[in-house]
TIVO-2410 file (N, C-alpha, C; in nm, 3 decimals):
# residues 116
REC num residu      c1      c2      c3 atome chaine
REC   1      A   2.558   0.100   4.652     N      A
REC   1      A   2.477   0.037   4.550    CA      A
REC   1      A   2.518   0.090   4.414     C      A
REC   2      V   2.513   0.002   4.317     N      A
REC   2      V   2.548   0.038   4.181    CA      A
REC   2      V   2.423   0.088   4.111     C      A
REC   3      P   2.429   0.208   4.048     N      A
REC   3      P   2.311   0.259   3.978    CA      A
REC   3      P   2.276   0.167   3.860     C      A
REC   4      P   2.149   0.150   3.834     N      A
REC   4      P   2.111   0.064   3.721    CA      A
REC   4      P   2.162   0.123   3.591     C      A
REC   5      S   2.197   0.035   3.500     N      A
REC   5      S   2.243   0.084   3.370    CA      A
REC   5      S   2.125   0.143   3.295     C      A
REC   6      E   2.157   0.226   3.198     N      A
REC   6      E   2.051   0.290   3.118    CA      A
REC   6      E   1.967   0.185   3.047     C      A
REC   7      D   2.031   0.073   3.007     N      A
REC   7      D   1.959  -0.033   2.936    CA      A
REC   7      D   1.855  -0.101   3.023     C      A
REC   8      S   1.872  -0.099   3.153     N      A
REC   8      S   1.779  -0.171   3.238    CA      A
REC   8      S   1.665  -0.084   3.288     C      A
REC   9      Q   1.668   0.045   3.256     N      A
REC   9      Q   1.562   0.135   3.302    CA      A
REC   9      Q   1.444   0.133   3.205     C      A
REC  10      I   1.327   0.147   3.259     N      A
REC  10      I   1.207   0.147   3.177    CA      A
REC  10      I   1.149   0.287   3.173     C      A
REC  11      N   1.111   0.332   3.056     N      A
REC  11      N   1.053   0.464   3.039    CA      A
REC  11      N   0.909   0.461   3.089     C      A
REC  12      L   0.884   0.525   3.201     N      A
REC  12      L   0.751   0.525   3.260    CA      A
REC  12      L   0.682   0.660   3.249     C      A
REC  13      D   0.743   0.754   3.177     N      A
REC  13      D   0.685   0.888   3.173    CA      A
REC  13      D   0.561   0.897   3.086     C      A
REC  14      G   0.535   0.800   2.999     N      A
REC  14      G   0.414   0.797   2.918    CA      A
REC  14      G   0.408   0.904   2.812     C      A
REC  15      A   0.511   0.984   2.798     N      A
REC  15      A   0.508   1.094   2.701    CA      A
REC  15      A   0.526   1.046   2.558     C      A
REC  16      G   0.575   0.925   2.542     N      A
REC  16      G   0.590   0.871   2.409    CA      A
REC  16      G   0.724   0.906   2.345     C      A
REC  17      A   0.795   1.002   2.398     N      A
REC  17      A   0.925   1.038   2.342    CA      A
REC  17      A   1.028   0.937   2.386     C      A
REC  18      H   1.119   0.903   2.299     N      A
REC  18      H   1.224   0.808   2.332    CA      A
REC  18      H   1.330   0.883   2.411     C      A
REC  19      S   1.347   0.844   2.535     N      A
REC  19      S   1.444   0.913   2.620    CA      A
REC  19      S   1.572   0.835   2.632     C      A
REC  20      G   1.597   0.742   2.542     N      A
REC  20      G   1.718   0.662   2.549    CA      A
REC  20      G   1.699   0.540   2.638     C      A
REC  21      R   1.588   0.530   2.700     N      A
REC  21      R   1.562   0.416   2.788    CA      A
REC  21      R   1.484   0.310   2.712     C      A
REC  22      I   1.490   0.191   2.763     N      A
REC  22      I   1.418   0.081   2.702    CA      A
REC  22      I   1.273   0.084   2.748     C      A
REC  23      N   1.186   0.074   2.655     N      A
REC  23      N   1.043   0.063   2.683    CA      A
REC  23      N   0.998  -0.069   2.622     C      A
REC  24      P   0.980  -0.173   2.705     N      A
REC  24      P   0.950  -0.305   2.650    CA      A
REC  24      P   0.830  -0.307   2.557     C      A
REC  25      A   0.723  -0.236   2.588     N      A
REC  25      A   0.605  -0.237   2.502    CA      A
REC  25      A   0.638  -0.176   2.367     C      A
REC  26      R   0.706  -0.061   2.367     N      A
REC  26      R   0.741   0.006   2.241    CA      A
REC  26      R   0.840  -0.078   2.162     C      A
REC  27      D   0.941  -0.131   2.228     N      A
REC  27      D   1.044  -0.206   2.158    CA      A
REC  27      D   0.988  -0.337   2.102     C      A
REC  28      C   0.894  -0.398   2.172     N      A
REC  28      C   0.831  -0.519   2.124    CA      A
REC  28      C   0.750  -0.489   1.998     C      A
REC  29      K   0.678  -0.377   1.998     N      A
REC  29      K   0.598  -0.338   1.881    CA      A
REC  29      K   0.689  -0.316   1.761     C      A
REC  30      K   0.802  -0.248   1.784     N      A
REC  30      K   0.895  -0.222   1.674    CA      A
REC  30      K   0.946  -0.352   1.614     C      A
REC  31      K   0.982  -0.447   1.702     N      A
REC  31      K   1.038  -0.574   1.658    CA      A
REC  31      K   0.937  -0.649   1.571     C      A
REC  32      H   0.811  -0.652   1.614     N      A
REC  32      H   0.711  -0.727   1.540    CA      A
REC  32      H   0.661  -0.653   1.417     C      A
REC  33      S   0.657  -0.521   1.420     N      A
REC  33      S   0.609  -0.447   1.304    CA      A
REC  33      S   0.709  -0.451   1.190     C      A
REC  34      A   0.834  -0.482   1.219     N      A
REC  34      A   0.935  -0.490   1.115    CA      A
REC  34      A   0.916  -0.614   1.028     C      A
REC  35      K   0.838  -0.711   1.077     N      A
REC  35      K   0.817  -0.835   1.003    CA      A
REC  35      K   0.692  -0.823   0.917     C      A
REC  36      K   0.700  -0.747   0.811     N      A
REC  36      K   0.587  -0.733   0.720    CA      A
REC  36      K   0.603  -0.834   0.608     C      A
REC  37      A   0.492  -0.886   0.563     N      A
REC  37      A   0.495  -0.986   0.457    CA      A
REC  37      A   0.529  -0.920   0.325     C      A
REC  38      G   0.615  -0.985   0.251     N      A
REC  38      G   0.649  -0.935   0.119    CA      A
REC  38      G   0.545  -0.979   0.018     C      A
REC  39      P   0.554  -0.930  -0.105     N      A
REC  39      P   0.455  -0.964  -0.207    CA      A
REC  39      P   0.445  -1.114  -0.233     C      A
REC  40      R   0.556  -1.183  -0.227     N      A
REC  40      R   0.555  -1.327  -0.253    CA      A
REC  40      R   0.479  -1.402  -0.144     C      A
REC  41      S   0.502  -1.368  -0.019     N      A
REC  41      S   0.435  -1.440   0.088    CA      A
REC  41      S   0.287  -1.405   0.093     C      A
REC  42      R   0.250  -1.281   0.060     N      A
REC  42      R   0.108  -1.244   0.053    CA      A
REC  42      R   0.038  -1.322  -0.057     C      A
REC  43      S   0.105  -1.334  -0.171     N      A
REC  43      S   0.049  -1.409  -0.283    CA      A
REC  43      S   0.033  -1.557  -0.247     C      A
REC  44      K   0.128  -1.611  -0.177     N      A
REC  44      K   0.123  -1.751  -0.133    CA      A
REC  44      K   0.010  -1.770  -0.034     C      A
REC  45      R  -0.004  -1.677   0.062     N      A
REC  45      R  -0.114  -1.686   0.159    CA      A
REC  45      R  -0.248  -1.679   0.089     C      A
REC  46      W  -0.259  -1.588  -0.010     N      A
REC  46      W  -0.383  -1.575  -0.087    CA      A
REC  46      W  -0.416  -1.710  -0.153     C      A
REC  47      S  -0.319  -1.767  -0.224     N      A
REC  47      S  -0.341  -1.894  -0.293    CA      A
REC  47      S  -0.380  -2.005  -0.196     C      A
REC  48      D  -0.310  -2.012  -0.084     N      A
REC  48      D  -0.341  -2.115   0.016    CA      A
REC  48      D  -0.483  -2.099   0.070     C      A
REC  49      N  -0.521  -1.974   0.100     N      A
REC  49      N  -0.654  -1.949   0.153    CA      A
REC  49      N  -0.763  -1.974   0.049     C      A
REC  50      I  -0.737  -1.943  -0.076     N      A
REC  50      I  -0.834  -1.970  -0.182    CA      A
REC  50      I  -0.855  -2.121  -0.196     C      A
REC  51      E  -0.746  -2.197  -0.187     N      A
REC  51      E  -0.759  -2.343  -0.194    CA      A
REC  51      E  -0.841  -2.396  -0.076     C      A
REC  52      K  -0.816  -2.342   0.043     N      A
REC  52      K  -0.894  -2.382   0.161    CA      A
REC  52      K  -1.041  -2.345   0.143     C      A
REC  53      L  -1.066  -2.228   0.085     N      A
REC  53      L  -1.204  -2.183   0.064    CA      A
REC  53      L  -1.275  -2.271  -0.040     C      A
REC  54      K  -1.203  -2.313  -0.144     N      A
REC  54      K  -1.261  -2.403  -0.245    CA      A
REC  54      K  -1.299  -2.536  -0.181     C      A
REC  55      K  -1.212  -2.589  -0.096     N      A
REC  55      K  -1.242  -2.715  -0.026    CA      A
REC  55      K  -1.361  -2.697   0.067     C      A
REC  56      F  -1.365  -2.583   0.135     N      A
REC  56      F  -1.478  -2.556   0.225    CA      A
REC  56      F  -1.608  -2.555   0.145     C      A
REC  57      K  -1.605  -2.490   0.029     N      A
REC  57      K  -1.726  -2.481  -0.053    CA      A
REC  57      K  -1.769  -2.619  -0.103     C      A
REC  58      E  -1.673  -2.702  -0.140     N      A
REC  58      E  -1.705  -2.838  -0.183    CA      A
REC  58      E  -1.777  -2.915  -0.072     C      A
REC  59      E  -1.732  -2.897   0.050     N      A
REC  59      E  -1.790  -2.969   0.164    CA      A
REC  59      E  -1.924  -2.911   0.208     C      A
REC  60      H  -1.938  -2.778   0.206     N      A
REC  60      H  -2.054  -2.713   0.266    CA      A
REC  60      H  -2.151  -2.651   0.166     C      A
REC  61      G  -2.108  -2.637   0.040     N      A
REC  61      G  -2.196  -2.582  -0.062    CA      A
REC  61      G  -2.204  -2.430  -0.065     C      A
REC  62      H  -2.124  -2.364   0.015     N      A
REC  62      H  -2.121  -2.217   0.019    CA      A
REC  62      H  -1.986  -2.172   0.073     C      A
REC  63      C  -1.964  -2.041   0.070     N      A
REC  63      C  -1.836  -1.984   0.117    CA      A
REC  63      C  -1.854  -1.899   0.243     C      A
REC  64      N  -1.967  -1.913   0.311     N      A
REC  64      N  -1.992  -1.836   0.433    CA      A
REC  64      N  -1.935  -1.913   0.552     C      A
REC  65      V  -1.807  -1.891   0.579     N      A
REC  65      V  -1.734  -1.968   0.680    CA      A
REC  65      V  -1.766  -1.916   0.819     C      A
REC  66      N  -1.810  -2.006   0.904     N      A
REC  66      N  -1.838  -1.973   1.044    CA      A
REC  66      N  -1.709  -1.987   1.125     C      A
REC  67      R  -1.686  -1.893   1.215     N      A
REC  67      R  -1.565  -1.897   1.298    CA      A
REC  67      R  -1.552  -2.028   1.376     C      A
REC  68      S  -1.665  -2.086   1.415     N      A
REC  68      S  -1.658  -2.210   1.492    CA      A
REC  68      S  -1.608  -2.327   1.407     C      A
REC  69      L  -1.622  -2.317   1.276     N      A
REC  69      L  -1.573  -2.422   1.187    CA      A
REC  69      L  -1.425  -2.403   1.151     C      A
REC  70      D  -1.386  -2.279   1.124     N      A
REC  70      D  -1.247  -2.249   1.088    CA      A
REC  70      D  -1.223  -2.099   1.108     C      A
REC  71      A  -1.170  -2.064   1.222     N      A
REC  71      A  -1.152  -1.923   1.258    CA      A
REC  71      A  -1.060  -1.851   1.160     C      A
REC  72      S  -0.955  -1.915   1.119     N      A
REC  72      S  -0.859  -1.853   1.027    CA      A
REC  72      S  -0.924  -1.824   0.891     C      A
REC  73      L  -0.994  -1.923   0.838     N      A
REC  73      L  -1.059  -1.904   0.708    CA      A
REC  73      L  -1.172  -1.803   0.719     C      A
REC  74      A  -1.244  -1.803   0.829     N      A
REC  74      A  -1.351  -1.704   0.849    CA      A
REC  74      A  -1.293  -1.563   0.851     C      A
REC  75      G  -1.178  -1.546   0.913     N      A
REC  75      G  -1.111  -1.416   0.913    CA      A
REC  75      G  -1.072  -1.373   0.773     C      A
REC  76      F  -1.023  -1.468   0.695     N      A
REC  76      F  -0.987  -1.440   0.555    CA      A
REC  76      F  -1.109  -1.393   0.477     C      A
REC  77      V  -1.221  -1.463   0.492     N      A
REC  77      V  -1.345  -1.429   0.422    CA      A
REC  77      V  -1.394  -1.290   0.464     C      A
REC  78      N  -1.388  -1.262   0.593     N      A
REC  78      N  -1.429  -1.129   0.641    CA      A
REC  78      N  -1.340  -1.018   0.585     C      A
REC  79      T  -1.211  -1.046   0.577     N      A
REC  79      T  -1.118  -0.948   0.520    CA      A
REC  79      T  -1.149  -0.924   0.372     C      A
REC  80      I  -1.178  -1.032   0.300     N      A
REC  80      I  -1.214  -1.019   0.158    CA      A
REC  80      I  -1.335  -0.928   0.143     C      A
REC  81      R  -1.438  -0.954   0.222     N      A
REC  81      R  -1.561  -0.874   0.210    CA      A
REC  81      R  -1.537  -0.728   0.246     C      A
REC  82      S  -1.458  -0.706   0.348     N      A
REC  82      S  -1.427  -0.570   0.389    CA      A
REC  82      S  -1.349  -0.496   0.280     C      A
REC  83      R  -1.249  -0.562   0.223     N      A
REC  83      R  -1.170  -0.499   0.117    CA      A
REC  83      R  -1.251  -0.476  -0.010     C      A
REC  84      Y  -1.343  -0.566  -0.037     N      A
REC  84      Y  -1.430  -0.550  -0.154    CA      A
REC  84      Y  -1.518  -0.426  -0.137     C      A
REC  85      K  -1.577  -0.410  -0.018     N      A
REC  85      K  -1.664  -0.294   0.008    CA      A
REC  85      K  -1.589  -0.162  -0.008     C      A
REC  86      T  -1.462  -0.161   0.031     N      A
REC  86      T  -1.384  -0.037   0.025    CA      A
REC  86      T  -1.301  -0.027  -0.104     C      A
REC  87      K  -1.331  -0.117  -0.199     N      A
REC  87      K  -1.265  -0.118  -0.330    CA      A
REC  87      K  -1.113  -0.135  -0.319     C      A
REC  88      Q  -1.071  -0.217  -0.223     N      A
REC  88      Q  -0.928  -0.244  -0.204    CA      A
REC  88      Q  -0.889  -0.384  -0.250     C      A
REC  89      L  -0.982  -0.454  -0.315     N      A
REC  89      L  -0.955  -0.589  -0.361    CA      A
REC  89      L  -0.927  -0.585  -0.510     C      A
REC  90      R  -0.813  -0.640  -0.548     N      A
REC  90      R  -0.772  -0.638  -0.688    CA      A
REC  90      R  -0.876  -0.707  -0.777     C      A
REC  91      E  -0.890  -0.657  -0.899     N      A
REC  91      E  -0.990  -0.710  -0.993    CA      A
REC  91      E  -0.969  -0.858  -1.025     C      A
REC  92      D  -0.843  -0.901  -1.039     N      A
REC  92      D  -0.819  -1.042  -1.068    CA      A
REC  92      D  -0.866  -1.131  -0.953     C      A
REC  93      R  -0.854  -1.081  -0.832     N      A
REC  93      R  -0.900  -1.158  -0.716    CA      A
REC  93      R  -1.053  -1.157  -0.707     C      A
REC  94      V  -1.114  -1.045  -0.742     N      A
REC  94      V  -1.260  -1.038  -0.745    CA      A
REC  94      V  -1.311  -1.141  -0.846     C      A
REC  95      K  -1.248  -1.146  -0.962     N      A
REC  95      K  -1.288  -1.241  -1.068    CA      A
REC  95      K  -1.273  -1.384  -1.020     C      A
REC  96      T  -1.164  -1.416  -0.955     N      A
REC  96      T  -1.142  -1.551  -0.902    CA      A
REC  96      T  -1.255  -1.589  -0.807     C      A
REC  97      L  -1.289  -1.498  -0.717     N      A
REC  97      L  -1.394  -1.524  -0.619    CA      A
REC  97      L  -1.531  -1.536  -0.685     C      A
REC  98      Q  -1.558  -1.449  -0.781     N      A
REC  98      Q  -1.686  -1.455  -0.853    CA      A
REC  98      Q  -1.699  -1.588  -0.928     C      A
REC  99      D  -1.590  -1.632  -0.989     N      A
REC  99      D  -1.591  -1.758  -1.064    CA      A
REC  99      D  -1.623  -1.878  -0.975     C      A
REC 100      M  -1.587  -1.869  -0.848     N      A
REC 100      M  -1.616  -1.982  -0.758    CA      A
REC 100      M  -1.748  -1.963  -0.684     C      A
REC 101      G  -1.822  -1.858  -0.717     N      A
REC 101      G  -1.953  -1.837  -0.657    CA      A
REC 101      G  -1.949  -1.773  -0.520     C      A
REC 102      F  -1.843  -1.699  -0.492     N      A
REC 102      F  -1.830  -1.632  -0.362    CA      A
REC 102      F  -1.930  -1.518  -0.351     C      A
REC 103      S  -1.991  -1.505  -0.235     N      A
REC 103      S  -2.084  -1.395  -0.210    CA      A
REC 103      S  -2.012  -1.285  -0.133     C      A
REC 104      F  -2.013  -1.166  -0.187     N      A
REC 104      F  -1.948  -1.054  -0.120    CA      A
REC 104      F  -2.037  -0.990  -0.014     C      A
REC 105      N  -2.163  -1.034  -0.008     N      A
REC 105      N  -2.254  -0.981   0.092    CA      A
REC 105      N  -2.333  -1.095   0.154     C      A
REC 106      A  -2.280  -1.153   0.262     N      A
REC 106      A  -2.341  -1.269   0.326    CA      A
REC 106      A  -2.479  -1.235   0.384     C      A
REC 107      R  -2.494  -1.116   0.436     N      A
REC 107      R  -2.624  -1.077   0.494    CA      A
REC 107      R  -2.733  -1.072   0.388     C      A
REC 108      E  -2.698  -1.018   0.273     N      A
REC 108      E  -2.794  -1.010   0.163    CA      A
REC 108      E  -2.834  -1.150   0.117     C      A
REC 109      D  -2.736  -1.240   0.108     N      A
REC 109      D  -2.765  -1.378   0.069    CA      A
REC 109      D  -2.856  -1.445   0.170     C      A
REC 110      K  -2.829  -1.422   0.297     N      A
REC 110      K  -2.913  -1.481   0.402    CA      A
REC 110      K  -3.055  -1.429   0.390     C      A
REC 111      W  -3.070  -1.300   0.368     N      A
REC 111      W  -3.201  -1.238   0.351    CA      A
REC 111      W  -3.273  -1.299   0.230     C      A
REC 112      D  -3.203  -1.304   0.117     N      A
REC 112      D  -3.262  -1.359  -0.005    CA      A
REC 112      D  -3.307  -1.503   0.013     C      A
REC 113      S  -3.226  -1.582   0.083     N      A
REC 113      S  -3.261  -1.724   0.100    CA      A
REC 113      S  -3.386  -1.742   0.184     C      A
REC 114      R  -3.413  -1.648   0.272     N      A
REC 114      R  -3.534  -1.657   0.356    CA      A
REC 114      R  -3.660  -1.620   0.280     C      A
REC 115      Y  -3.649  -1.531   0.182     N      A
REC 115      Y  -3.768  -1.478   0.116    CA      A
REC 115      Y  -3.781  -1.515  -0.030     C      A
REC 116      N  -3.693  -1.597  -0.080     N      A
REC 116      N  -3.705  -1.643  -0.220    CA      A
REC 116      N  -3.738  -1.791  -0.225     C      A
***
C-alpha cells in the first residue's frame, strides 16, 4: 500500500498547531477570512442599505425593520443600533440616520408609543 501523501492527511490532534497537514476547517476559515471588504465596498453597501431603509420608511412609516419583512435590512438596522450604543458609528452616518428620523432605540420608541 502506498502511504497517503502529507496533503491528504487531516490534522486531528485538536492542538491547533499547524503540523504541516491540511485541516479543512482551518483552511476554509483562512480562505474566507482573507476576503475582507475594502473601504469602497463598505461605503457602497452602506449607501445601498440606506436607500433600502429610506424605501422601507416610505412604505411603513418607520425604520424598525422586522426580520420577517427583510432579514438583510433588519440585520443592517440591528448593526447600526449596536454600533451606535458602543460609539462605533461615524458622526456623518449618525447625522444621515437622524435626518431620516431613524430611532437608535426601538424599545424606547415602542414604550413611548404605548404610553404617550
